[in-house]
All heavy atoms as an XYZ file, in Angstrom:
454
protein
N       0.825     -1.194      0.002
C      -0.002      0.002      0.004
C       0.864      1.249     -0.003
O       2.000      1.225      0.448
C      -0.906      0.009      1.236
C      -2.065     -0.951      1.127
S      -2.855     -0.805     -0.460
C      -4.503     -0.872     -0.037
N       0.298      2.309     -0.430
C       1.031      3.552     -0.471
C       0.750      4.393      0.773
O      -0.390      4.524      1.188
C       0.628      4.373     -1.701
O      -0.776      4.545     -1.701
C       1.067      3.693     -2.978
N       1.788      4.901      1.378
C       1.571      5.746      2.560
C       1.089      7.121      2.138
O       1.550      7.655      1.136
C       2.967      5.827      3.189
C       3.898      5.630      2.046
C       3.191      4.720      1.064
N       0.168      7.675      2.868
C      -0.313      9.019      2.578
C       0.508     10.037      3.355
O       0.030     10.708      4.229
C      -1.801      9.140      2.934
C      -2.685      8.478      1.904
O      -2.353      8.486      0.725
N      -3.776      7.923      2.330
N       1.775     10.100      3.001
C       2.636     11.100      3.624
C       3.709     11.541      2.653
O       3.783     11.066      1.536
C       3.262     10.578      4.936
C       4.150      9.365      4.708
O       4.810      9.258      3.643
O       4.227      8.515      5.603
N       4.535     12.464      3.073
C       5.509     13.069      2.160
C       6.652     12.131      1.773
O       7.433     12.465      0.901
C       6.075     14.341      2.789
O       6.710     14.029      4.003
N       6.749     10.957      2.380
C       7.846     10.051      2.049
C       7.529      9.112      0.881
O       8.330      8.251      0.553
C       8.229      9.213      3.283
O       7.183      8.330      3.616
N       6.390      9.297      0.245
C       6.010      8.428     -0.881
C       7.038      8.555     -1.992
O       7.436      9.644     -2.374
C       4.622      8.772     -1.404
C       4.225      7.901     -2.563
C       3.842      6.598     -2.354
C       4.286      8.374     -3.869
C       3.509      5.774     -3.416
C       3.948      7.563     -4.944
C       3.561      6.263     -4.701
O       3.253      5.453     -5.770
N       7.466      7.410     -2.560
C       8.452      7.362     -3.638
C       7.708      7.326     -4.978
O       7.089      6.330     -5.329
C       9.304      6.115     -3.471
C      10.408      6.006     -4.511
O      10.482      6.875     -5.416
O      11.189      5.053     -4.420
N       7.808      8.430     -5.718
C       7.095      8.534     -6.993
C       7.597      7.542     -8.032
O       6.924      7.328     -9.057
C       7.202      9.955     -7.527
S       6.201     11.125     -6.577
N       8.713      6.895     -7.806
C       9.190      5.868     -8.722
C       8.207      4.689     -8.772
O       8.184      3.940     -9.754
C      10.569      5.376     -8.311
N       7.368      4.564     -7.751
C       6.388      3.481     -7.667
C       5.025      3.883     -8.223
O       4.108      3.084     -8.241
C       6.218      3.028     -6.221
C       7.479      2.495     -5.619
O       8.262      1.832     -6.278
N       7.708      2.816     -4.359
N       4.879      5.131     -8.649
C       3.575      5.674     -9.015
C       2.888      4.878    -10.122
O       1.692      4.591    -10.042
C       3.685      7.130     -9.405
N       3.612      4.528    -11.161
C       2.996      3.796    -12.272
C       2.370      2.489    -11.828
O       1.206      2.203    -12.152
N       3.132      1.700    -11.087
C       2.618      0.418    -10.604
C       1.489      0.622     -9.618
O       0.478     -0.102     -9.663
C       3.734     -0.397     -9.946
C       4.764     -0.897    -10.958
O       4.438     -1.009    -12.162
O       5.887     -1.220    -10.522
N       1.643      1.570     -8.702
C       0.616      1.796     -7.696
C      -0.681      2.290     -8.312
O      -1.770      1.840     -7.931
C       1.105      2.792     -6.634
C       2.174      2.182     -5.727
O       2.284      0.942     -5.646
O       2.907      2.976     -5.103
N      -0.602      3.206     -9.265
C      -1.816      3.700     -9.908
C      -2.519      2.593    -10.686
O      -3.751      2.476    -10.664
C      -1.501      4.883    -10.835
C      -1.155      6.192    -10.109
C      -0.691      7.233    -11.125
C      -2.322      6.714     -9.304
N      -1.748      1.763    -11.348
C      -2.330      0.624    -12.081
C      -3.054     -0.301    -11.110
O      -4.206     -0.715    -11.368
C      -1.246     -0.130    -12.849
C      -1.757     -1.307    -13.599
N      -2.540     -1.181    -14.728
C      -1.651     -2.633    -13.365
C      -2.868     -2.388    -15.165
N      -2.350     -3.278    -14.350
N      -2.418     -0.642    -10.007
C      -3.013     -1.529     -9.014
C      -4.300     -0.910     -8.444
O      -5.324     -1.593     -8.303
C      -2.025     -1.791     -7.873
C      -2.581     -2.646     -6.752
C      -1.602     -2.782     -5.588
N      -1.063     -1.512     -5.108
C      -1.722     -0.668     -4.315
N      -2.958     -0.934     -3.917
N      -1.154      0.458     -3.907
N      -4.259      0.380     -8.147
C      -5.427      1.057     -7.597
C      -6.583      1.068     -8.595
O      -7.742      0.841     -8.238
C      -5.084      2.476     -7.154
C      -4.198      2.557     -5.916
C      -3.606      3.963     -5.777
C      -4.974      2.174     -4.677
N      -6.275      1.327     -9.877
C      -7.315      1.313    -10.914
C      -7.975     -0.060    -11.007
O      -9.207     -0.158    -11.145
C      -6.722      1.689    -12.266
C      -6.414      3.151    -12.401
C      -5.795      3.454    -13.754
C      -5.343      4.899    -13.837
N      -4.693      5.196    -15.130
N      -7.182     -1.119    -10.922
C      -7.731     -2.480    -10.959
C      -8.619     -2.749     -9.763
O      -9.699     -3.342     -9.884
C      -6.603     -3.512    -11.031
C      -5.807     -3.550    -12.327
C      -4.653     -4.550    -12.193
C      -6.691     -3.897    -13.507
N      -8.183     -2.325     -8.574
C      -8.978     -2.522     -7.362
C     -10.298     -1.750     -7.432
O     -11.345     -2.271     -7.041
C      -8.183     -2.096     -6.131
C      -7.057     -3.034     -5.773
C      -6.338     -2.623     -4.494
O      -7.007     -2.211     -3.522
O      -5.103     -2.711     -4.470
N     -10.249     -0.514     -7.931
C     -11.455      0.287     -8.062
C     -12.420     -0.362     -9.054
O     -13.617     -0.471     -8.797
C     -11.103      1.731     -8.478
C     -10.447      2.463     -7.296
C     -12.329      2.477     -8.971
C      -9.818      3.790     -7.649
N     -11.903     -0.824    -10.180
C     -12.751     -1.479    -11.184
C     -13.387     -2.750    -10.617
O     -14.566     -3.018    -10.843
C     -11.937     -1.814    -12.428
N     -12.615     -3.518     -9.870
C     -13.143     -4.737     -9.255
C     -14.259     -4.407     -8.287
O     -15.323     -5.032     -8.278
C     -12.013     -5.500     -8.549
C     -12.486     -6.780     -7.843
C     -11.463     -7.325     -6.875
N     -11.020     -6.379     -5.859
C     -11.737     -6.040     -4.765
N     -12.925     -6.563     -4.555
N     -11.250     -5.193     -3.876
N     -14.030     -3.409     -7.446
C     -15.007     -3.033     -6.438
C     -16.283     -2.501     -7.098
O     -17.394     -2.881     -6.698
C     -14.412     -1.990     -5.492
C     -15.198     -1.652     -4.247
C     -15.451     -2.909     -3.415
C     -14.449     -0.622     -3.425
N     -16.132     -1.659     -8.100
C     -17.309     -1.134     -8.797
C     -18.068     -2.238     -9.515
O     -19.288     -2.235     -9.583
C     -16.897     -0.047     -9.785
C     -16.543      1.242     -9.088
C     -16.292      2.355    -10.078
N     -16.028      3.604     -9.380
C     -15.257      4.565     -9.826
N     -14.646      4.431    -10.981
N     -15.085      5.656     -9.122
N     -17.329     -3.187    -10.071
C     -17.952     -4.281    -10.813
C     -18.642     -5.306     -9.936
O     -19.454     -6.086    -10.404
N     -18.336     -5.288     -8.648
C     -18.929     -6.264     -7.734
C     -20.399     -5.977     -7.440
O     -21.122     -6.868     -7.017
C     -18.149     -6.292     -6.417
O     -18.426     -5.141     -5.630
N     -20.813     -4.734     -7.653
C     -22.193     -4.372     -7.387
C     -22.478     -4.155     -5.905
O     -23.618     -3.910     -5.528
N     -21.463     -4.238     -5.088
C     -21.606     -4.037     -3.653
C     -21.762     -2.549     -3.361
O     -20.848     -1.764     -3.623
C     -20.384     -4.601     -2.920
C     -20.509     -4.552     -1.400
O     -21.484     -3.949     -0.890
O     -19.615     -5.108     -0.736
N     -22.917     -2.163     -2.855
C     -23.184     -0.759     -2.556
C     -23.257     -0.497     -1.060
O     -23.811      0.510     -0.631
C     -24.462     -0.308     -3.247
C     -24.350     -0.364     -4.764
C     -25.605      0.135     -5.458
O     -26.433      0.797     -4.800
O     -25.743     -0.149     -6.665
N     -22.680     -1.403     -0.281
C     -22.715     -1.247      1.170
C     -21.882     -0.049      1.612
O     -20.993      0.400      0.866
C     -22.179     -2.522      1.842
O     -20.781     -2.633      1.603
N     -22.121      0.451      2.786
C     -21.287      1.557      3.305
C     -19.804      1.173      3.369
O     -18.946      2.007      3.104
C     -21.855      1.827      4.688
C     -23.259      1.333      4.640
C     -23.234      0.151      3.695
N     -19.516     -0.063      3.695
C     -18.124     -0.498      3.761
C     -17.466     -0.465      2.383
O     -16.324     -0.049      2.249
C     -18.011     -1.923      4.358
C     -18.448     -2.029      5.792
C     -19.967     -2.182      5.944
O     -20.716     -2.263      4.990
N     -20.410     -2.212      7.185
N     -18.194     -0.898      1.364
C     -17.659     -0.889      0.002
C     -17.461      0.545     -0.453
O     -16.453      0.857     -1.108
C     -18.594     -1.641     -0.946
N     -18.388      1.417     -0.129
C     -18.259      2.825     -0.508
C     -17.064      3.463      0.182
O     -16.325      4.250     -0.412
C     -19.543      3.600     -0.185
C     -19.513      5.012     -0.707
C     -19.346      5.101     -2.208
O     -20.065      4.427     -2.942
N     -18.424      5.894     -2.677
N     -16.868      3.107      1.459
C     -15.718      3.631      2.203
C     -14.412      3.165      1.586
O     -13.465      3.934      1.440
C     -15.818      3.193      3.659
C     -14.742      3.777      4.538
C     -14.918      3.386      5.992
O     -15.610      2.417      6.323
N     -14.301      4.130      6.864
N     -14.345      1.902      1.185
C     -13.143      1.360      0.540
C     -12.895      2.040     -0.806
O     -11.768      2.389     -1.148
C     -13.254     -0.146      0.363
C     -12.078     -0.804     -0.316
C     -10.790     -0.768      0.503
O     -10.757     -0.289      1.645
O      -9.770     -1.220     -0.042
N     -13.955      2.248     -1.577
C     -13.851      2.938     -2.853
C     -13.317      4.360     -2.655
O     -12.418      4.795     -3.378
C     -15.202      2.948     -3.551
C     -15.265      3.518     -4.950
C     -14.332      2.759     -5.894
C     -16.691      3.479     -5.486
N     -13.846      5.064     -1.687
C     -13.360      6.411     -1.376
C     -11.895      6.396     -0.987
O     -11.131      7.275     -1.418
C     -14.203      7.044     -0.260
C     -15.608      7.400     -0.707
O     -15.893      7.481     -1.895
N     -16.478      7.576      0.258
N     -11.500      5.421     -0.189
C     -10.097      5.327      0.254
C      -9.177      5.124     -0.948
O      -8.144      5.777     -1.070
C      -9.916      4.182      1.254
C      -8.509      4.105      1.833
C      -8.305      2.830      2.635
N      -8.314      1.643      1.817
C      -7.337      1.242      1.014
N      -6.233      1.949      0.901
N      -7.425      0.123      0.330
N      -9.567      4.217     -1.849
C      -8.757      3.943     -3.033
C      -8.656      5.163     -3.945
O      -7.581      5.489     -4.453
C      -9.342      2.761     -3.810
C      -9.314      1.404     -3.099
C     -10.152      0.388     -3.850
C      -7.886      0.911     -2.912
N      -9.788      5.862     -4.131
C      -9.783      7.060     -4.967
C      -8.950      8.169     -4.324
O      -8.228      8.895     -5.024
C     -11.213      7.533     -5.218
C     -11.948      6.587     -6.151
C     -13.426      6.909     -6.315
O     -13.990      7.596     -5.430
O     -13.995      6.466     -7.321
N      -8.992      8.294     -3.008
C      -8.163      9.282     -2.322
C      -6.685      8.950     -2.461
O      -5.847      9.852     -2.627
C      -8.543      9.369     -0.838
C      -9.851     10.084     -0.602
O     -10.339     10.815     -1.459
N     -10.452      9.834      0.536
N      -6.373      7.668     -2.400
C      -4.980      7.238     -2.566
C      -4.480      7.596     -3.976
O      -3.358      8.082     -4.151
C      -4.882      5.731     -2.353
C      -3.655      5.341     -1.570
C      -3.669      3.863     -1.233
O      -4.581      3.374     -0.571
O      -2.679      3.205     -1.669
N      -5.325      7.371     -4.979
C      -4.947      7.735     -6.356
C      -4.719      9.235     -6.472
O      -3.752      9.670     -7.093
C      -6.042      7.296     -7.344
C      -6.005      5.834     -7.674
S      -7.156      5.397     -8.963
C      -6.428      6.207    -10.364
N      -5.625     10.017     -5.893
C      -5.488     11.476     -5.949
C      -4.212     11.929     -5.249
O      -3.505     12.819     -5.754
C      -6.708     12.136     -5.316
N      -3.879     11.313     -4.121
C      -2.654     11.663     -3.407
C      -1.437     11.420     -4.293
O      -0.563     12.284     -4.417
C      -2.539     10.841     -2.119
C      -1.191     10.933     -1.505
C      -0.831     12.023     -0.713
C      -0.222      9.945     -1.714
C       0.433     12.140     -0.168
C       1.032     10.044     -1.159
C       1.365     11.142     -0.392
N      -1.384     10.246     -4.915
C      -0.221      9.898     -5.753
C      -0.130     10.864     -6.930
O       0.967     11.368     -7.258
C      -0.320      8.433     -6.245
C      -0.171      7.479     -5.058
C       0.741      8.150     -7.310
C      -0.479      6.027     -5.396
N      -1.246     11.124     -7.574
C      -1.228     12.038     -8.733
C      -0.758     13.425     -8.313
O       0.030     14.046     -9.013
C      -2.610     12.096     -9.365
C      -2.948     10.882    -10.145
C      -4.286     11.013    -10.835
N      -4.512      9.907    -11.725
C      -5.685      9.314    -11.892
N      -6.721      9.735    -11.227
N      -5.789      8.301    -12.725
N      -1.254     13.925     -7.202
C      -0.856     15.259     -6.726
C       0.606     15.294     -6.307
O       1.348     16.182     -6.679
C      -1.736     15.708     -5.562
C      -3.137     16.053     -5.996
O      -3.374     16.431     -7.141
N      -4.072     15.932     -5.071
N       1.022     14.303     -5.529
C       2.389     14.249     -5.017
C       3.397     14.148     -6.154
O       4.453     14.773     -6.108
C       2.521     13.043     -4.085
C       3.917     12.687     -3.661
C       4.392     13.529     -2.531
C       5.736     12.986     -2.050
N       6.614     14.003     -1.644
N       3.058     13.385     -7.195
C       4.013     13.091     -8.264
C       3.773     13.936     -9.519
O       4.448     13.738    -10.531
C       3.964     11.604     -8.603
S       4.322     10.566     -7.163
N       2.827     14.852     -9.469
C       2.578     15.732    -10.604
C       2.032     15.011    -11.828
O       2.340     15.358    -12.955
N       1.184     14.022    -11.608
C       0.584     13.243    -12.701
C      -0.820     13.776    -12.929
O      -1.631     13.838    -12.003
C       0.547     11.749    -12.353
C       1.966     11.233    -12.127
C      -0.162     10.960    -13.467
C       2.017      9.835    -11.558
N      -1.132     14.106    -14.179
C      -2.467     14.656    -14.471
C      -3.221     13.804    -15.435
O      -2.816     13.033    -16.140
C      -2.336     16.057    -15.050
C      -1.615     16.981    -14.123
N      -2.175     17.478    -12.977
C      -0.342     17.452    -14.146
C      -1.292     18.250    -12.352
N      -0.166     18.235    -13.037
């Protein structure tokens, strides 16, 4: 997992973003609309946003 702090190594961004996209697609495709699933989806999307912002990826 990627840490949400300033020590994140942007050299891992490509792999991490790919992994996060796959996890988000899996979760969305599961049809699970529970609060727990929504919370996990939000966490994954926040992690992607953090990596993109930290590493200057648009």
